[in-house]
C-alpha positions as MATLAB code, in Angstrom:
seq = 'XXXXXXXXXXXXXXXXXXXXXXXXXXXXXXXXXXXXXXXXXXXXXXXXXXXXXXXXXXXXXXXXXXXXXXXXXXXXXXXXXXXXXXXXXXXXXXXXXXXXXXXXXXXXXXXXXXXXXXXXXXXXXXXXXXXXXXXXXXXXXXXXXXXXXXXXXXXXXXXXXXXXXXXXXXXXXXXXXXXXXXXXXXXXXXXXXXXXXXXXXXXXXXXXXXXXXXXXXXXXXXXXXXXXXXXXXXXXXXXXXXXXXXXXXXXXXXXXXXXXXXXXXX';
ca = [
     -10.829  -22.117    5.851;
     -13.332  -21.394    8.622;
     -11.519  -23.997   10.725;
      -8.211  -22.331    9.860;
      -9.563  -18.948   10.948;
     -10.809  -20.364   14.223;
      -7.430  -22.011   14.834;
      -5.764  -18.598   14.988;
      -8.687  -16.837   16.646;
      -9.272  -14.694   13.579;
     -12.113  -13.157   11.649;
     -12.113  -12.569    7.886;
     -11.772   -9.277    6.045;
     -13.691   -9.324    2.750;
     -12.241   -8.735   -0.696;
     -12.554   -5.051   -1.517;
     -12.017   -3.989    2.106;
     -10.704   -0.442    2.332;
      -6.943    0.003    2.529;
      -5.433   -0.493    5.991;
      -3.433    2.684    5.344;
      -6.661    4.522    6.151;
      -6.714    3.041    9.641;
      -8.414    0.167   11.432;
     -11.301   -0.081   13.926;
     -10.777    0.048   17.683;
      -9.128   -3.175   18.799;
      -7.069   -4.830   21.537;
      -3.420   -3.642   21.458;
      -1.332   -6.017   19.382;
      -4.224   -7.034   17.140;
      -3.005   -7.564   13.592;
      -4.870   -6.927   10.353;
      -3.512   -8.511    7.156;
      -5.115   -7.710    3.809;
      -4.618   -8.308    0.084;
      -6.792   -7.539   -2.926;
      -8.509  -10.883   -2.347;
      -9.362  -10.285    1.316;
      -7.646  -10.866    4.635;
      -7.875  -11.573    8.332;
      -7.869   -9.880   11.743;
      -6.210  -11.750   14.631;
      -5.708  -10.877   18.289;
      -2.254  -11.384   19.780;
      -1.446  -14.678   21.468;
       1.888  -16.471   21.735;
       2.223  -19.100   19.053;
      -0.426  -17.761   16.700;
       0.691  -17.813   13.067;
      -0.960  -16.397    9.954;
       0.182  -18.053    6.726;
       0.053  -16.210    3.388;
       0.689  -17.389   -0.178;
      -1.023  -18.109   -3.492;
      -2.687  -21.453   -2.633;
      -5.945  -20.180   -1.182;
      -7.080  -23.484    0.427;
      -3.822  -23.794    2.397;
      -3.347  -20.237    3.677;
      -5.114  -17.681    5.833;
      -4.405  -14.785    3.439;
      -4.146  -15.367   -0.309;
      -1.662  -13.265   -2.279;
      -0.810  -13.547   -5.979;
      -3.362  -16.298   -6.493;
      -2.879  -16.481  -10.277;
       0.864  -15.820  -10.314;
       2.961  -18.988  -10.201;
       6.099  -17.062   -9.245;
       4.508  -16.505   -5.821;
       4.979  -19.558   -3.615;
       1.962  -21.558   -2.473;
       2.906  -20.850    1.165;
       5.079  -17.787    0.754;
       5.449  -16.564    4.309;
       3.931  -16.094    7.726;
       3.121  -13.579   10.455;
       3.733  -15.016   13.925;
       3.227  -13.617   17.417;
       5.932  -14.228   20.015;
       7.895  -12.244   22.576;
       5.251   -9.528   22.499;
       5.630   -8.820   18.769;
       4.373   -9.925   15.395;
       7.158  -11.209   13.139;
       7.193  -11.640    9.360;
       9.027  -14.688    7.992;
       9.695  -15.676    4.379;
       9.248  -19.292    3.282;
       9.003  -18.569   -0.453;
      11.463  -18.564   -3.319;
      11.065  -14.842   -3.972;
      12.095  -12.233   -1.385;
       9.536  -10.156    0.479;
      10.228   -6.432    0.160;
       9.703   -4.303    3.250;
       9.530   -0.490    3.366;
      12.836    1.144    2.568;
      13.570   -1.478   -0.122;
      14.754   -4.004    2.488;
      14.560   -7.562    1.135;
      13.657  -10.513    3.348;
      14.840  -13.867    1.923;
      13.914  -17.384    2.981;
      17.330  -17.815    4.644;
      16.927  -14.658    6.749;
      15.745  -14.486   10.331;
      12.162  -13.237   10.856;
      11.746   -9.471   11.143;
       9.593   -7.823   13.856;
       6.791   -5.610   12.628;
       6.426   -2.108   14.044;
       3.125   -0.758   15.323;
       0.883    0.788   12.712;
       0.846    0.282    8.956;
       3.388   -1.759    6.982;
       3.080   -2.667    3.291;
       4.856   -5.857    2.177;
       5.500   -6.593   -1.502;
       6.254   -9.750   -3.487;
       7.388   -9.193   -7.077;
       5.796  -11.761   -9.354;
       5.796  -12.417  -13.070;
       6.045   -9.535  -15.553;
       7.275   -7.279  -12.718;
       3.875   -7.369  -11.023;
       3.972   -6.193   -7.409;
       1.686   -8.179   -5.106;
       0.799   -6.232   -1.965;
       0.151   -7.567    1.526;
      -0.996   -4.762    3.818;
      -0.377   -5.239    7.543;
      -1.539   -3.069   10.434;
      -0.577   -3.800   14.048;
      -2.625   -1.961   16.677;
      -0.375   -0.004   19.039;
      -0.093   -0.145   22.814;
      -2.815    2.480   23.270;
      -5.240    0.693   20.979;
      -7.208    2.672   18.427;
      -9.835    4.229   20.670;
     -10.546    7.957   20.079;
      -9.776   10.404   22.875;
     -13.492   11.140   23.348;
     -14.899    7.675   23.750;
     -18.353    8.489   22.443;
     -17.147   10.269   19.319;
     -16.256    8.593   16.023;
     -12.652    8.730   14.886;
     -12.183   11.603   12.448;
     -10.747   10.325    9.151;
      -8.113   12.319    7.272;
      -9.299   14.731    4.614;
      -8.995   13.061    1.242;
      -8.952   14.946   -2.053;
     -11.367   14.326   -4.885;
      -9.682   13.083   -8.065;
     -11.160   12.010  -11.370;
     -10.410    8.449  -12.470;
      -7.950    9.727  -15.058;
      -6.210   12.060  -12.590;
      -5.852    9.231  -10.096;
      -4.304    6.888  -12.652;
      -1.854    9.534  -13.866;
      -0.867   10.258  -10.278;
      -0.380    6.567   -9.463;
       1.947    6.304  -12.464;
       3.832    9.415  -11.326;
       3.951    8.313   -7.652;
       4.539    4.575   -8.023;
       7.962    4.632   -6.322;
       6.378    6.283   -3.274;
       3.526    3.774   -3.214;
       6.116    0.984   -3.396;
       7.834    2.535   -0.349;
      11.240    2.841   -1.995;
      14.049    4.127    0.225;
      14.488    7.469   -1.569;
      11.544    7.834   -3.936;
      11.306   10.427   -6.670;
       8.385   11.193   -9.004;
       8.660    9.819  -12.507;
       9.621   12.433  -15.061;
       6.993   13.533  -17.569;
       8.793   11.522  -20.248;
       8.938    8.418  -18.058;
       5.239    8.790  -17.292;
       4.503    9.019  -21.020;
       6.500    5.852  -21.690;
       4.777    3.955  -18.888;
       1.342    5.037  -20.050;
       2.228    3.961  -23.597;
       2.870    0.460  -22.249;
      -0.298    0.394  -20.172;
      -2.692    1.883  -22.729;
      -1.038    2.534  -26.098;
      -4.325    3.462  -27.804;
      -4.799    6.433  -25.447;
      -1.849    8.271  -26.994;
      -0.758   10.151  -23.903;
       2.068   12.664  -24.338;
       4.342   14.138  -21.690;
       2.857   17.618  -22.053;
      -0.669   16.284  -21.593;
       0.341   14.493  -18.397;
       2.071   17.643  -17.147;
      -1.032   19.778  -17.768;
      -3.295   17.330  -15.913;
      -0.992   17.066  -12.894;
      -0.414   20.844  -12.821;
      -4.186   21.344  -12.679;
      -4.371   19.058   -9.623;
      -1.554   20.971   -7.899;
      -3.250   24.292   -8.586;
      -6.556   22.983   -7.235;
      -4.994   21.740   -3.989;
      -2.926   24.898   -3.629;
      -6.091   27.007   -3.908;
      -7.544   24.853   -1.106;
      -4.688   25.716    1.230;
      -2.052   23.006    0.643;
       1.416   24.551    0.925;
       4.469   23.888   -1.232;
       2.731   23.372   -4.567;
       3.752   26.552   -6.417;
       7.056   27.871   -7.753;
       6.733   31.048   -5.699;
       6.620   29.001   -2.490;
       9.524   26.628   -3.115;
      11.828   28.914   -5.131;
      14.313   27.986   -7.839;
      15.555   25.493   -8.856;
      12.243   23.679   -8.627;
      13.275   20.270   -9.941;
      10.899   17.566   -8.669;
       9.910   19.490   -5.538;
       6.388   20.451   -6.610;
       5.416   16.916   -7.607;
       7.185   15.497   -4.549;
       5.136   17.770   -2.266;
       1.944   16.911   -4.149;
       2.536   13.169   -3.788;
       3.360   13.496   -0.085;
       0.105   15.389    0.503;
      -1.924   12.803   -1.416;
      -0.344    9.942    0.528;
      -0.521   11.635    3.932;
      -4.224   12.321    3.351;
      -4.665    8.689    2.140;
      -5.988    9.987   -1.170;
      -3.373    7.645   -2.663;
      -2.624    4.345   -0.917;
      -0.481    1.327   -1.920;
      -3.447   -0.772   -3.175;
      -3.908    1.891   -5.870;
      -0.937    0.256   -7.615;
      -3.510   -2.287   -8.825;
      -4.609    0.391  -11.314;
      -1.358   -0.206  -13.187;
      -2.485   -3.770  -13.929;
      -5.804   -2.776  -15.491;
      -5.538    0.772  -16.780;
      -8.570    2.179  -18.580;
      -7.738    5.750  -19.502;
     -10.292    8.136  -20.910;
];
């Protein structure tokens, strides 16, 4: 694989690397970062360079769905040409782009926009395998004051249980559906019963935990998290605003969906 990395002028990103949704280091405009739970790669732009991803680790630059045989061995690629990076599907399953757009193997490649793009491949048992991609924009990623470090967004402290409950509630947002809505309390209860039946979560318990998070963030100055602010009918507005704040602050990021594969609720 070292030879493969050198062939595309890349350097590896280790397994456990922080989500690309939280930003990337300063780099040449057009540099692409591609990352999965098993690691990834950073490559500078050059016509003809191609990054291959799929489940057969020895044959690809970025491994995705390594233990899921529904993911193709060489499922797709990221190629640089005409001044853009393009994603192409060579696998049997479609690749899902933000907005629920599906890219099939018979489709033309799709250009990637600057910034962060999550790509999903649905595997066996409805598992969602995530490939994070970040393309550095035309201005690079340098801070305005060259000697100063880039200021990260303010993230919110969550307990492990709060985070898991919120990932369950916000999964459609983390999957970048076209018009996401929070799960209802009953739907959250049903999903948690599948993930961890012994925990015995009930809808009212989930509601109390999430309400406590909203109240905590509201007291810290986050707007739109109380009934008085949004007015009646409330509907899903309070949880929608909470999820948007958690995602905008990168407190919740798409890789957190991995929690749904190995839930361990207290």
